[in-house]
Backbone as CSV, one residue per row, in Angstrom:
resi,resn,N_x,N_y,N_z,CA_x,CA_y,CA_z,C_x,C_y,C_z
1,UNK,0.756,-1.517,-0.167,-0.006,-0.149,-0.476,1.100,1.282,-0.349
2,UNK,0.444,2.347,-0.798,1.423,3.118,-0.624,1.707,4.402,0.298
3,UNK,2.502,4.964,0.357,2.417,5.815,1.188,2.447,7.380,1.206
4,UNK,2.130,8.833,1.423,2.154,9.966,0.691,3.087,11.057,2.028
5,UNK,4.159,11.252,1.261,4.678,12.518,1.811,4.349,13.452,1.298
6,UNK,3.612,14.843,2.130,2.728,15.942,1.738,3.362,17.405,2.592
7,UNK,3.126,18.329,2.084,3.476,20.005,2.501,2.231,20.950,2.628
8,UNK,2.278,21.277,3.687,0.505,22.336,3.870,1.632,23.528,3.978
9,UNK,0.992,24.574,3.539,1.111,26.159,3.436,0.589,26.085,4.569
10,UNK,0.882,27.537,5.404,0.233,27.864,6.978,0.329,29.433,6.956
11,UNK,-0.332,29.507,7.549,-1.446,30.778,7.383,-0.013,32.020,7.661
12,UNK,1.047,31.792,8.041,1.850,32.559,8.893,3.391,32.502,7.314
13,UNK,2.906,31.840,6.863,4.091,32.014,5.580,5.029,30.302,5.873
14,UNK,4.841,29.690,7.027,5.578,28.289,7.212,4.945,27.130,6.678
15,UNK,5.689,26.246,6.437,5.175,25.148,5.303,4.863,23.385,6.687
16,UNK,4.714,22.719,7.392,4.718,21.782,7.284,4.589,20.126,6.829
17,UNK,5.292,19.594,7.137,5.617,18.452,6.590,5.591,16.971,7.297
18,UNK,4.543,15.989,6.120,3.962,14.917,7.242,4.392,14.189,5.564
19,UNK,3.772,12.870,6.664,3.679,11.342,6.317,2.060,10.688,6.026
20,UNK,1.672,9.980,5.424,0.231,9.829,5.966,-0.260,8.870,5.080
21,UNK,-1.082,7.860,5.091,-1.817,6.689,4.183,-2.957,7.760,3.177
22,UNK,-3.316,8.432,3.887,-4.508,8.928,3.237,-4.164,10.647,3.530
23,UNK,-3.835,11.653,3.061,-3.426,12.826,2.569,-5.125,13.626,2.769
24,UNK,-5.819,13.328,2.184,-7.380,13.789,2.476,-7.911,13.740,3.918
25,UNK,-7.645,12.519,4.453,-7.945,12.577,5.986,-7.059,13.311,6.755
26,UNK,-5.594,13.162,6.274,-4.884,13.916,7.248,-5.024,15.531,6.765
27,UNK,-5.238,15.760,6.252,-5.339,17.079,5.818,-6.294,17.518,6.133
28,UNK,-7.521,16.978,6.794,-8.670,17.360,7.091,-8.743,17.427,8.671
29,UNK,-7.521,16.530,9.144,-7.476,16.906,10.682,-6.764,17.615,11.395
30,UNK,-5.805,18.427,10.438,-4.589,19.563,10.831,-5.599,20.571,10.284
31,UNK,-6.601,20.696,9.333,-7.942,21.746,9.480,-8.376,22.082,10.773
32,UNK,-8.735,20.445,11.144,-9.754,20.474,12.454,-8.925,21.211,13.842
33,UNK,-7.683,21.168,14.134,-6.530,20.926,15.336,-6.586,19.904,15.451
34,UNK,-6.297,18.437,14.768,-6.379,17.343,15.389,-5.055,16.766,14.890
35,UNK,-4.332,17.275,13.896,-3.364,16.462,13.090,-2.310,16.414,13.330
36,UNK,-2.011,17.729,14.144,-0.298,17.918,14.701,-0.338,19.408,15.508
37,UNK,0.615,19.363,16.440,0.863,20.374,17.352,1.376,21.479,16.350
38,UNK,2.175,21.200,15.606,2.934,22.714,14.717,1.418,23.346,14.458
39,UNK,0.676,22.298,12.912,-0.409,23.008,12.915,-2.112,23.466,13.814
40,UNK,-1.816,22.817,14.983,-2.466,23.806,15.853,-1.958,24.683,15.991
41,UNK,-1.162,25.162,16.098,-0.591,26.296,16.917,-0.247,27.270,15.321
42,UNK,0.189,26.762,14.042,0.223,27.545,12.580,-1.189,26.684,11.686
43,UNK,-1.466,27.885,11.878,-3.100,27.404,11.125,-2.299,27.207,9.464
44,UNK,-3.325,26.062,9.452,-2.769,25.276,8.140,-3.526,26.334,7.281
45,UNK,-3.516,26.209,5.839,-4.303,27.006,4.533,-4.370,26.358,3.114
46,UNK,-3.802,25.528,2.928,-3.745,24.667,2.097,-3.011,23.593,1.716
47,UNK,-3.184,22.607,0.495,-1.920,21.966,0.629,-1.483,22.009,-0.310
48,UNK,0.244,21.939,-0.485,0.461,22.687,-2.027,1.692,21.070,-2.291
49,UNK,1.938,20.081,-1.459,2.578,19.637,-2.217,2.676,17.831,-1.789
50,UNK,2.682,16.667,-2.859,1.836,15.371,-2.235,2.916,14.793,-3.321
51,UNK,3.151,13.859,-2.400,4.002,12.815,-3.351,4.248,11.556,-2.727
52,UNK,3.748,10.243,-4.010,3.666,9.052,-3.393,4.974,8.374,-3.295
53,UNK,4.934,7.465,-2.472,6.171,6.468,-2.450,5.342,5.054,-2.195
54,UNK,6.875,3.726,-2.074,5.537,3.003,-1.932,6.033,2.421,-0.521
55,UNK,6.434,2.638,0.651,6.405,2.409,1.871,6.272,3.512,2.836
56,UNK,6.167,2.749,4.128,6.776,3.628,5.325,7.272,4.184,5.374
57,UNK,8.830,3.382,5.200,10.346,3.758,5.712,10.405,4.549,4.331
58,UNK,10.244,4.416,3.317,9.960,5.724,2.344,9.633,6.710,2.783
59,UNK,8.320,6.732,2.848,7.991,8.256,3.053,8.622,8.818,4.494
60,UNK,8.511,8.138,5.334,9.725,8.807,7.053,11.346,9.464,5.909
61,UNK,11.865,8.223,5.154,12.956,8.996,4.994,12.917,10.072,3.626
62,UNK,11.807,10.245,3.508,11.511,11.681,2.375,11.139,12.618,3.130
63,UNK,10.203,12.406,3.937,9.694,13.730,5.199,11.318,14.244,5.410
64,UNK,11.911,13.352,6.067,13.404,13.792,6.634,13.903,14.653,5.673
65,UNK,14.301,14.140,4.896,15.016,15.723,3.385,13.992,16.745,3.041
66,UNK,12.729,16.124,3.076,12.136,17.657,2.598,12.229,18.772,3.965
67,UNK,11.829,17.907,5.079,12.020,18.856,6.619,13.179,19.754,6.566
68,UNK,14.477,18.848,5.858,16.015,19.731,6.157,16.257,20.906,5.015
69,UNK,15.255,20.872,3.866,14.720,22.258,3.066,14.839,23.133,3.603
70,UNK,15.497,24.854,3.022,14.971,25.494,3.378,13.767,25.901,3.080
71,UNK,13.569,27.454,3.272,11.965,27.737,3.233,11.682,28.070,1.577
72,UNK,13.103,28.513,1.410,12.600,29.540,-0.051,12.680,27.697,-1.041
73,UNK,13.522,26.712,-0.769,13.595,25.454,-1.218,11.899,24.450,-1.209
74,UNK,11.787,24.915,-0.273,10.227,24.312,-0.046,9.202,25.035,-1.013
75,UNK,9.167,26.588,-0.553,8.234,27.719,-1.323,8.292,27.034,-2.971
76,UNK,9.528,26.591,-3.865,9.653,26.345,-5.362,9.488,24.665,-5.889
77,UNK,9.730,23.779,-4.439,9.202,22.608,-4.404,7.471,22.590,-4.364
78,UNK,7.280,23.523,-3.865,5.417,23.867,-4.118,5.311,24.292,-5.241
79,UNK,6.154,25.055,-5.544,5.299,25.921,-6.911,5.185,25.241,-8.462
80,UNK,6.446,24.478,-8.248,6.972,23.121,-9.200,5.650,22.426,-8.814
81,UNK,5.503,22.233,-8.196,4.434,21.002,-8.021,2.950,21.703,-8.402
82,UNK,2.605,22.745,-8.186,1.235,23.691,-8.548,1.539,23.513,-10.093
83,UNK,2.656,23.573,-11.071,3.059,24.015,-12.414,2.321,22.780,-12.826
84,UNK,2.881,21.500,-12.550,2.691,20.121,-12.636,1.571,19.795,-12.787
85,UNK,0.765,20.839,-11.729,-0.428,19.882,-11.651,-1.707,21.117,-12.782
86,UNK,-1.217,21.826,-12.787,-1.881,22.980,-13.737,-1.920,22.253,-15.452
87,UNK,-0.428,22.151,-15.417,-0.132,21.308,-16.887,-0.945,20.044,-16.949
88,UNK,-1.210,19.410,-16.124,-1.752,17.896,-16.072,-3.533,18.368,-16.188
89,UNK,-4.266,19.595,-15.629,-5.260,19.805,-16.248,-5.501,20.177,-17.307
90,UNK,-4.723,21.026,-18.201,-4.789,21.600,-19.758,-4.608,20.216,-20.196
91,UNK,-3.503,19.057,-20.194,-4.164,18.255,-20.478,-5.705,17.367,-20.916
92,UNK,-6.313,17.512,-19.891,-7.522,16.473,-19.665,-8.238,17.334,-20.712
93,UNK,-9.320,16.361,-21.308,-10.292,16.538,-22.289,-11.115,16.809,-21.357
94,UNK,-12.765,18.221,-22.031,-13.453,18.503,-21.158,-14.508,17.379,-20.221
95,UNK,-14.171,16.237,-21.003,-15.404,15.215,-20.569,-14.394,14.879,-19.406
96,UNK,-13.196,14.697,-19.098,-12.549,14.218,-17.915,-12.330,14.790,-16.647
97,UNK,-12.540,16.201,-16.590,-12.549,17.127,-15.736,-13.641,17.039,-14.710
């Protein structure tokens, strides 16, 4: 079963990075204040990055790498993920949307 590494942009400009089996559920938990201490103190704004990996071990390793990135590197990663999603949406036909 795949795991996911994700980043959330917070209202104060920071980023929260985590890993989970279910990104939608985990994001909802963060939004309601039940996700993590960090996101209770730094209100989450939106999900900005998701990466699928094969195992929990891989997810934890990748999470550790992402947490070590500088703020500007995290912002660039989030921006590139957004551009990728926008390109993917443009490639879909109207019936696929």
